Rosetta silent file (secondary structure, phi, psi, omega in degrees, C-alpha in Angstrom):
SEQUENCE: XXXXXXXXXXXXXXXXXXXXXXXXXXXXXXXXXXXXXXXXXXXXXXXXXXXXXXXXXXXXXXXXXXXXXXXXXXXXXXXXXXXXXXXXXXXXXXXXXXXXXXXXXXXXXXXXXXXXXXXXXXXXXXXXXXXXXXXX
SCORE:     score description
SCORE:     0.000 S_00000001
   1 L     0.000  137.759  179.972   81.712  106.159   88.358 S_00000001
   2 L   -68.303  149.517 -178.241   81.881  109.801   88.975 S_00000001
   3 L   -86.573  156.290 -179.896   79.218  112.003   87.476 S_00000001
   4 L  -146.289  166.010 -169.956   80.124  114.471   84.761 S_00000001
   5 L  -118.040  118.861  178.074   78.530  117.229   82.758 S_00000001
   6 L   -81.690  135.931  171.603   78.588  117.024   78.873 S_00000001
   7 L   -86.401  138.065 -175.298   79.280  120.137   76.935 S_00000001
   8 L   -95.893  -34.286 -178.768   77.028  120.601   73.993 S_00000001
   9 L   -99.783   -9.010 -176.535   78.621  123.172   71.725 S_00000001
  10 L   -74.442  141.898  169.381   82.290  122.706   72.383 S_00000001
  11 L  -141.011  128.070 -174.695   84.559  121.041   69.933 S_00000001
  12 H   -59.363  -32.729  176.357   88.340  120.578   70.633 S_00000001
  13 H   -58.932  -23.079  177.343   89.425  121.395   67.062 S_00000001
  14 H   -88.586   -4.867  178.316   88.177  124.892   67.717 S_00000001
  15 L   -88.164  128.871 -176.452   90.251  125.408   70.890 S_00000001
  16 L   -90.316   -9.025  178.869   93.519  127.175   70.458 S_00000001
  17 L  -112.405  112.224  177.139   94.919  125.869   73.888 S_00000001
  18 L   -59.618  122.467 -179.425   96.034  122.219   73.922 S_00000001
  19 L    65.105   41.245  176.413   94.449  120.407   76.896 S_00000001
  20 L   -70.025  167.962 -179.775   92.481  123.428   78.098 S_00000001
  21 H   -59.778  -36.000  175.799   89.978  122.695   80.860 S_00000001
  22 H   -66.199  -36.746  179.265   87.183  122.537   78.244 S_00000001
  23 H   -69.942  -39.283  173.545   89.201  120.116   76.159 S_00000001
  24 H   -63.291  -36.861  176.492   89.842  117.950   79.001 S_00000001
  25 H   -69.173  -39.574  175.960   86.114  117.817   79.906 S_00000001
  26 H   -56.124  -43.626 -175.792   85.280  116.959   76.220 S_00000001
  27 H   -77.929  -28.851  173.717   87.656  113.970   76.354 S_00000001
  28 H   -58.240  -53.469  178.152   86.447  112.999   79.850 S_00000001
  29 H   -53.716  -47.224  178.183   82.971  112.855   78.419 S_00000001
  30 H   -60.423  -46.796  176.073   84.110  110.936   75.472 S_00000001
  31 H   -60.559  -42.507 -178.028   86.028  108.504   77.580 S_00000001
  32 H   -67.154  -37.021  176.228   83.100  108.012   79.944 S_00000001
  33 H   -65.810  -33.567  175.383   80.787  107.291   76.866 S_00000001
  34 H   -73.385  -37.621  174.770   83.254  104.746   75.662 S_00000001
  35 H   -61.706  -40.916  172.582   83.489  103.084   78.952 S_00000001
  36 H   -64.106  -34.575  175.469   79.768  102.819   79.237 S_00000001
  37 H   -60.144  -45.119 -175.387   79.528  101.372   75.776 S_00000001
  38 H   -67.952  -38.685  179.949   82.102   98.630   76.664 S_00000001
  39 H   -62.034  -44.732 -176.693   80.302   97.860   79.955 S_00000001
  40 H   -61.892  -40.487 -179.986   77.044   97.554   78.153 S_00000001
  41 H   -76.120  -30.270  175.119   78.563   95.245   75.522 S_00000001
  42 H   -66.357  -44.695  173.721   80.277   93.181   78.259 S_00000001
  43 H   -59.946  -43.530  179.066   76.911   92.663   79.989 S_00000001
  44 H   -62.273  -41.716  175.995   75.252   91.678   76.814 S_00000001
  45 H   -61.620  -40.019 -174.534   78.148   89.166   76.086 S_00000001
  46 H   -65.671  -26.796 -169.357   77.875   87.821   79.511 S_00000001
  47 L   -86.837  -10.602  175.644   74.166   86.937   78.994 S_00000001
  48 L   -83.746  130.051  177.262   74.994   84.711   75.935 S_00000001
  49 L  -125.770  150.675  179.059   75.311   81.041   76.713 S_00000001
  50 L  -113.684  147.294 -179.271   76.115   78.166   74.595 S_00000001
  51 L   -66.535  160.276  171.945   74.691   74.723   74.883 S_00000001
  52 L   -70.801  125.282 -171.586   77.053   72.000   76.066 S_00000001
  53 H   -61.115  -30.980 -175.832   78.731   70.928   72.814 S_00000001
  54 H   -76.953   -6.014  172.782   78.603   67.232   73.760 S_00000001
  55 H   -92.015    0.096 -177.282   74.779   67.300   73.884 S_00000001
  56 L   -82.609  150.345 -173.723   74.552   68.419   70.268 S_00000001
  57 L   -61.304  -37.088 -178.147   73.567   65.726   67.808 S_00000001
  58 L  -137.689  165.320 -171.278   76.509   65.641   65.433 S_00000001
  59 H   -71.589  -20.016  177.560   80.095   66.648   65.324 S_00000001
  60 H   -77.237  -35.280  175.505   79.464   69.540   62.784 S_00000001
  61 H   -70.377  -33.014  172.999   77.061   71.189   65.239 S_00000001
  62 H   -65.298  -41.829  179.850   79.548   70.666   67.969 S_00000001
  63 H   -60.594  -45.345 -179.317   82.239   72.215   65.947 S_00000001
  64 H   -64.291  -38.221  175.471   80.108   75.146   65.021 S_00000001
  65 H   -65.793  -37.990 -175.470   79.209   75.697   68.691 S_00000001
  66 H   -70.410  -46.883 -179.602   82.777   75.390   69.730 S_00000001
  67 H   -68.053  -37.993  169.104   83.859   77.877   67.095 S_00000001
  68 H   -62.976  -36.473 -178.380   81.176   80.372   68.262 S_00000001
  69 H   -63.691  -52.331 -179.373   82.242   79.929   71.809 S_00000001
  70 H   -54.228  -54.812 -178.870   85.960   80.686   70.854 S_00000001
  71 H   -54.814  -41.558 -174.738   84.903   83.812   68.863 S_00000001
  72 H   -67.267  -42.145  175.111   82.667   84.959   71.657 S_00000001
  73 H   -56.716  -53.023 -177.361   85.603   84.533   74.161 S_00000001
  74 H   -61.182  -40.338  178.919   88.058   86.463   71.861 S_00000001
  75 H   -70.245  -42.869  178.182   85.525   89.351   71.481 S_00000001
  76 H   -57.402  -49.151  179.605   84.981   89.406   75.272 S_00000001
  77 H   -60.195  -36.397 -178.088   88.764   89.594   75.873 S_00000001
  78 H   -66.564  -49.025 -176.360   89.125   92.319   73.251 S_00000001
  79 H   -62.932  -41.947  176.831   86.352   94.453   74.923 S_00000001
  80 H   -55.342  -40.824 -179.629   87.985   93.870   78.304 S_00000001
  81 H   -66.723  -43.046  177.202   91.300   95.152   77.028 S_00000001
  82 H   -62.109  -47.086  174.899   89.606   98.160   75.517 S_00000001
  83 H   -62.021  -37.324  174.762   87.765   98.985   78.764 S_00000001
  84 H   -61.612  -46.278  173.192   91.024   98.835   80.638 S_00000001
  85 H   -59.548  -36.249  179.845   92.640  101.227   78.254 S_00000001
  86 H   -67.771  -44.025  178.043   89.771  103.637   78.716 S_00000001
  87 H   -60.369  -40.341  171.246   90.155  103.401   82.437 S_00000001
  88 H   -54.605  -44.475  177.355   93.883  104.040   82.132 S_00000001
  89 H   -61.663  -44.791 -179.832   93.090  107.140   80.015 S_00000001
  90 H   -58.894  -40.429  178.081   90.758  108.430   82.690 S_00000001
  91 H   -65.715  -40.092  174.113   93.482  108.058   85.235 S_00000001
  92 H   -53.021  -45.147  176.775   95.901  109.916   82.976 S_00000001
  93 H   -60.331  -40.008  175.444   93.280  112.613   82.697 S_00000001
  94 H   -69.927  -28.282  178.678   93.009  112.824   86.451 S_00000001
  95 H   -84.196  -13.513  179.783   96.743  112.976   86.856 S_00000001
  96 L    90.202    5.326  175.619   97.066  115.703   84.305 S_00000001
  97 L  -117.682   28.103  173.312   99.122  113.954   81.692 S_00000001
  98 L   -79.258  140.830  178.796   96.377  112.840   79.377 S_00000001
  99 L   101.404  -13.404  176.674   96.892  113.962   75.739 S_00000001
 100 E  -110.986  140.036 -178.856  100.727  113.461   75.996 S_00000001
 101 L   -55.441  137.057 -177.452  102.664  110.525   74.687 S_00000001
 102 L   -90.748   -3.269  169.431  103.713  108.240   77.574 S_00000001
 103 L   -98.304  -49.888 -172.460  106.968  107.472   75.768 S_00000001
 104 L  -105.512  -15.581  179.333  108.114  110.746   74.329 S_00000001
 105 L    82.137   -7.765  174.703  106.070  113.256   76.397 S_00000001
 106 L   -76.006  151.747  174.293  104.909  115.048   73.179 S_00000001
 107 E   -54.499  138.236  175.543  101.353  116.060   72.554 S_00000001
 108 L   -76.175  -33.977  173.874   99.396  113.230   70.912 S_00000001
 109 L   114.173  132.378  179.504   97.241  115.524   68.936 S_00000001
 110 H   -58.042  -46.863 -175.985   93.512  116.464   68.958 S_00000001
 111 H   -66.901  -36.777  176.463   92.584  114.615   65.782 S_00000001
 112 H   -66.612  -41.389 -179.284   94.315  111.376   67.057 S_00000001
 113 H   -72.317  -31.273  175.654   92.486  111.693   70.431 S_00000001
 114 H   -64.949  -47.643  176.039   89.154  112.184   68.769 S_00000001
 115 H   -62.329  -42.710 -176.448   89.743  109.049   66.823 S_00000001
 116 L  -140.918   82.465 -177.546   91.047  106.991   69.606 S_00000001
 117 L   -55.514  -23.411 -175.155   90.423  108.827   72.959 S_00000001
 118 L   -97.449   -4.413  175.664   92.192  106.158   75.058 S_00000001
 119 L   -50.308  142.495  178.326   95.461  106.244   73.057 S_00000001
 120 L  -116.697    3.955 -176.705   98.643  106.759   75.247 S_00000001
 121 L  -120.472  152.174  167.554  101.062  107.136   72.278 S_00000001
 122 L   -82.363  171.219 -175.068  101.768  109.808   69.727 S_00000001
 123 H   -62.569  -36.604  175.108  101.876  108.603   66.212 S_00000001
 124 H   -64.256  -49.446 -175.025  105.698  108.126   66.042 S_00000001
 125 H   -62.634  -38.409 -176.122  105.748  106.094   69.312 S_00000001
 126 H   -71.016  -36.638  177.475  102.773  103.985   68.155 S_00000001
 127 H   -59.741  -38.267 -179.880  104.505  103.192   64.872 S_00000001
 128 H   -69.232  -47.103  177.043  107.626  101.988   66.841 S_00000001
 129 H   -57.755  -41.802  173.016  105.401   99.868   68.966 S_00000001
 130 H   -54.975  -44.151  174.649  103.724   98.355   66.007 S_00000001
 131 H   -57.114  -42.922 -175.597  107.156   97.486   64.468 S_00000001
 132 H   -62.085  -40.215  178.939  108.213   95.859   67.697 S_00000001
 133 H   -61.040  -47.496 -174.612  105.030   93.675   67.496 S_00000001
 134 H   -74.128  -24.934  178.705  105.664   92.572   63.929 S_00000001
 135 H   -81.948  -29.526  179.235  109.311   91.548   64.679 S_00000001
 136 L   -80.819    0.000    0.000  108.378   89.337   67.651 S_00000001
């Protein structure tokens, strides 16, 4: 991972230039923090092991262990997807198109990026994506 320098007093809502160098650095820092968090969580999840369900004394314990294992796997897959989204956002940042919707090309907006720094869609495009998901 490349090293980076965090800015202490800068906040993007106070910047009048969208995707200024300072704003890009702010979001780079934020994305790196997110990536580190997901990697730490992934390492913590990887250390959790479950007993062989067939060695447990009764079927209720076996069922509980299997449910925990499935929940753990779902959480782990979710974390991996988020990690990948952060990595893609860092690539967009390096290419110079971070902060702009990958569908419309319109600015995503500072507030939306602060809330979800890895988002690739403006609000309108995101709503269309969500509607497509509910139809299928």
